[in-house]
Structures are given as C-alpha cells and as structure tokens.
N, C-alpha and C positions, 0 to 999 in steps of 0.2 A: 275391614271393608275398604276397597279401593275407591277413590274419588277422582274422576277425570276433571281436568280444569275446564272452567267455563270459557266461552268465546272471549270475554273481556280479559280473562287471565292469559289466554293464549296470545292475544294481540299485545298484551303488556310485556310478556316474557320473550316474544320472538326476537326483539332487538338484542336482548341479553344472550340468547342462544347464538345469534350470528356473531356477536362480539367475542363470546367465549371460544367459538370454533376456530377463531383466528388469533380469541385470545386469549407434524410428524410426517476395483475394476482394473484399477491398475495394479493394485497390490494383491498378493495372495490372500490377505485377510479379508478383502472385500470382493473376492472373485464371484461370490454368489449374490452380491448385491445387484438388484435389477437394473438393467440398462434403461428400461422404460416400463411404465405401467399406468393403468387408469383404474381407480376404485371409486365406486359410488356407495353412499351411505344414506339410510333414512335417519332423520333427526326427530326426536320426540321429547315431549315433556310429559312425564307420567306415562300413560297409555295412549296419549294423543300424538299422532304424527304431525309434525309442523312443517317439515321441508326436507330437502336433500342437500347433501354435500358431495362434492367430487374432488378427489385428489389425483393429480396427474403429473407424471415425470416423463421427460423425453429428452434425448440428446439434440443439440442444435448445431453440431459440427465443431471441429477444432478442439475437441475435448471439453466443450462447454455443454451445460444442461440448463433446462428451465423446469421449475416445479411450481404448479399452480394449485391453489385450494379455493374452491368456490362454494358458497352456501346461498341458498335461495328458498323462498317459501313455495309450497306446492298445495294442490287441492283447494279446499274451502278457504284456508287462511290466505291464499294468494289473491283472493278477491279483495281483501282488506289491507294487505301489507305487501308493498311492491319492492321492498329493499332487497338488494343483491350485494353480497360482499365478496371481494376477490383479493387474494394475496398472491403475488407473483414474485418469484425469486429466480435470479440467474446466478450460476455458480460453476466452478470447476474444481478439480482436485489439486491440492497442494500435498504432494506425496500421496498418502492414502487417506487424507482427511478432506472433508468438504470445506471449500473456501468460498463464501458468498461474495458476489460482485455488485449485485443490485437487488433491492427489495422495493416493491410497490404495494401499497394497500389502497383499495378503493371501496367506499361504501356509497351505494346509490340510494335513491329514495329521497324523502323529505329532508333528512339530515345528511346531506352529501358530505363526504370527507375523503381527502386524499393525502397520502403520506408517501414520501420517497426517501430511500436511504441508499447512498452510493458509498461503496467501500473503496478506499484508497490505501492499498496495502503497502505501497512504497513509502507513504508518509505515516502509516499506522493510525489513520483516522477514518471516520465516516462523516459524510455530509448528509445532514438531516434536513428535509424540507417538509413543512406542514403549516397550514394556515397562512400561506404566502410568505413565510419566513424560512431562511436557510441558515444553519449554523453547523459548525464542526465539533467533533467530539473524539478524543483519543480512545483507541481500543487496544486491548491486549491481544497477543497472538492467539489464534484459535476461536476468535469471536464469531458467532453465528447470527443470522437473523432468526426471528422466532418462527418463521415459516419452515425453514429447512431443519429446525431442531428435531422434528420427528424422523427425518432421514438419518441424521446422526445417531439417534437412538436405535433405529433399525440396524445401522451399520455396527454399532458397538454390541448389540445383542448377538449379532452374527459372529463377532469376535469372541464371544463367551463371557463378556463382562456382565455384571449384574448390579452395579451401582454406578451412577453417572452424574456428571456435573458439567454444565456448559455455560460459558459467558455469552450473554445474548444482548445485542443492541436493540433495545425496546423502549419506546416512549421517551427518547432523547437521553437515555442513560444506560449504563451497563447493569444488567440484572443477572443473577446466577440462578439458572434452572437446575434443580436437583431431582433425580429419580432413583427409585430403589426397587429391586425385585422383592415381591412379597409372596410368591407362590405360583403353582401351576394349576391349570383348570382345563377341563375338556367339556365342551358344550356344543349344541346344535346351532348352526347358522344357515343363512340362505345359500351358502356354498358347501354345506354338508357339516358333518361333525368334525370339529377342529381341536387339536391340542394347542394350548396357548400358555404364554408366560404372562403373569399379572404384574404390571409395573405401576407403581404409584408415584405421582409427583409429590415431592416433599416441600411443603410450605410452612415455614416457621411462623408461629403466632398468627395463624390464619384459620378461619373456620371453613373456607372452601376446600374441596377435595376433588382430585381428578385421578382416575385409574384407567389404565390402558391394558387391553388384552391383545398381545402380539403373537401372531401365528407363524411358527417356523416354516410351515408349508408355503407361505407367501413371503418369504424372506423377512419375517418378523414385522410385517405390516400390521398396524393395529386393525383388528376386525371388530372391535367393540371399544367404545370410550364412554365412561360414565362420569359426569361432573355433578357434584352436589354444591349448590349455592349456599350463601350465608343463612338464607331463610328456610333452608331445607328442601327447596325445589330441586328435582333431579332431572338432568338433561342427559339423554342417551343417544349415541350414534351406533348404528348397527350396519355392518357391511351388507350390501345387497347384490353387487356385481363386482367382478374383478377381471381385468384383461391385462396380460403381461407376458 
C-alpha cells in the first residue's frame, strides 16, 4: 500500500529536494549537441508533487554559453515554503570539451546562501567565495562545476561512451563524479513514449542512489531522475515540457 507524505513531512523534505537537485558544436563528436534548450520538470516526493525545476541552455555570443538550473516550490507547498534555488554557469568550449568559467549558487528564503566559483585556467586554479570568504584551489585539466556536469554527461552519451568520470569543483574541494550505463528502458512521459538509457551515479560507501533516464531523441537530456536518500525517501523529477 502506498503512503503519501504528510504536510509536515513535505515541508521537512523540501529543502533536501532543492539541495539535491543542484546537489546535468564545434567538433563532429558534438555536432548534435543542442545549441540551446529549455526543459521543465515536476519534482515529487513519493506521489506528492512538491515543485518544479527548469534547466535552460543558451548561447551568449563569442562562443560562450550560460546554463541555469532553477528549482522552486509550487501549489500548496508554496504557501509555506518560499525558498528558490538557482545554479548559474558560464562556459565555453576548449576543443570539443566544456570548460567552465563561472559558477554561481543562490538559495533564497530564510536560510539564504550564496556561492561563487571563478575558474582561472591560465593559473590552473579556481577562486571560491562563500560565507564572505574567498580562497583559491588548484584544479586538474578538465575540471567542471557541478551544474554543467549533466551537459558533459549528455555530450559523452552522444559520443557513444557508457562509463564516465568527471573531476568537479564542489564544496571547496575536487570531487570525482562517476556514472555508469545500466540498461535501456522505454516508458511514457509527458512528451510521449521515449526510449532512454539508464545511467546510475556511482557513489562508493554511500547509501544514497541517483539514476538518470537520458533520451536520445532530446540529445540525451535526462527526462527522468530518481534519487533515493539514506532514509529511503524517493525524490523524482519527470520532464513536463521541452523547447529546443
């Protein structure tokens, strides 16, 4: 028997949902990679819709791009929880690979938080700013910010790769994000019946689990994301609109 969460549970877990969501041309290998797109998702815990997420990519001129991911509460829950979270990335291509230049994170509401990461590729460092303090950190070649990681995943799926590993500047240190192909699946979505590749994020010695369903029809954009927390709570994103 399914049990929907109570309002108290919904309000308690919505900050977790927002945090998890933030915390996915020039080469023939990426010729099919979208120049721009906008995708909207419903966000739910169990069978209860909690909010929406919007991912958008667009060129800004001079070979540069911006990618934004925004999550916010909707419906009844928005009467009680006003927080809105935004991740913003600016980047360009280095050869055929995404090279981030700037990352910003902003969480509104009662627990306001802002983070800024500036990539200095000439010196091989990033400048992190959080809680009023700024510090530098060395980075290896190919380092991404955690927001554009999903774009790199889409790009590599289009190349035919099925196992992925990315160095990510996250939380003031370099983390390694690993993903692996686990199968194919066809299912119905708001955009119709879609063939997808199921990709799982590999976390060693972790009880959390995240799986992405990426659709070749939409340049391997995730059309569904399921995250299982340590306590067993399941958070799901499902695509509802796509423009590109």
